[in-house]
C-alpha positions, 0 to 999 in steps of 0.5 A: 843798931835799930836798922840792923835789928829790923833787917835781922827780923825781916830776914829771920825765917822764924818770923815768916808766916809762910812757915806753917807745918813742922817741916819748917822746924828743920830749916829753922833749926839749921838757921838756929845753928848758925845764929848761935855762933853769932850771939855774944856769950852774955846773950845766950837764951835762958835754959828751961827749968829743971825737970821735976822728979815725979814718977814717969810710969803711967798706969792705965786706968778707967776713964770717961768716954772723953778720955778714951782714944779713938783707937782704944789705947789705955788712958792714965791718971798720971799728970807728970813725966819726970823721967824718959819713957822706955821707947822703941824708935823708928824712922819717919822720913829721916827723923827717929820717932817713938812708938809703943803699942800702949802709947801710940801711934795706934793708927798708921795709914798706908802713906805713913801718916800716923795718929791716935795716941794714949790719953796720958803724959807720955801720949802727949809727948809722943803725939808732939814728936809725931807731928814734928816728924810727919811735918819734916817729911815734906810729903804734900799729902801728909802735910795736908793730913797733919793740918786737917786731922792733927791741928785744933780747929780755929784760925791757925788750922784754917791758915795751915789748910790754906797753905797746904792747899796752895802748895806754898807750905814749907818743903822738906830739907836734906838736913836732918834733925833729931830729938835729944830731950824733952820737958813736959812743962804742964799737963792736965787731961785736956791740955799739955805743953811739951818742950822738945830739944833738937840737934842738927847734924852739926850738933847745933841745939834748939828748942821749941814748944808744942801746945797740945789739946785732947779732943775727939779721942786724940792729942792735937796741936794748937797752932798759932793764928798764922798756922805755925804748929810750934812755938818760938824756936830758940837756941840752946848751948847745952841740954841742961834742964831737959830730960835726955831722950833720943833714938839716935 
């Protein structure tokens, strides 16, 4: 039993340090879709806690300079997000991604790189989804920009920059995934923890966590020391506990 466990760990793509940018999310969730059917029924992963019923509407409010976005988007005094925001959706690569003139992205480069989101709970959600979508593109130039501009400085960002510079970061996948729900686990004006639920083309479900930090007028992802932009990926049997939210 122990040998089997060790073998599974060694071959598990979730544990490999080479999985740096969110492009790995596509590959990992495809793997998750396979693994879920191999798990005994008694070993399904725990569901996230039910979402609170707090109000989702964000009210623009005055804020200090530290709360202003670099592109002038309004901030909010809200600290929770209990229902799905009304979102417009557009494809970033093959992934439907939210956009809103009051939430972001406030800046889109000619190569498709997107940044600058509102200092609000909805802004942190959009920013997390933006990193997932940009990372899944597999575009080397965009992956370098994600590592350079959308990750919090530190050992994790250094590792991500090293990976993208060496050209060994994860590439895109022909298999697509789409967001199906979210859960804002915690929020303060400086930190946010966002759970996203995704589905593969075959309908397999998985979840992952993005740890966000507000700095330099935008939301950035706090990567792990090995450079991974997202937290542990786990399989889901259904979307219980998540707030349904999808563009496709």
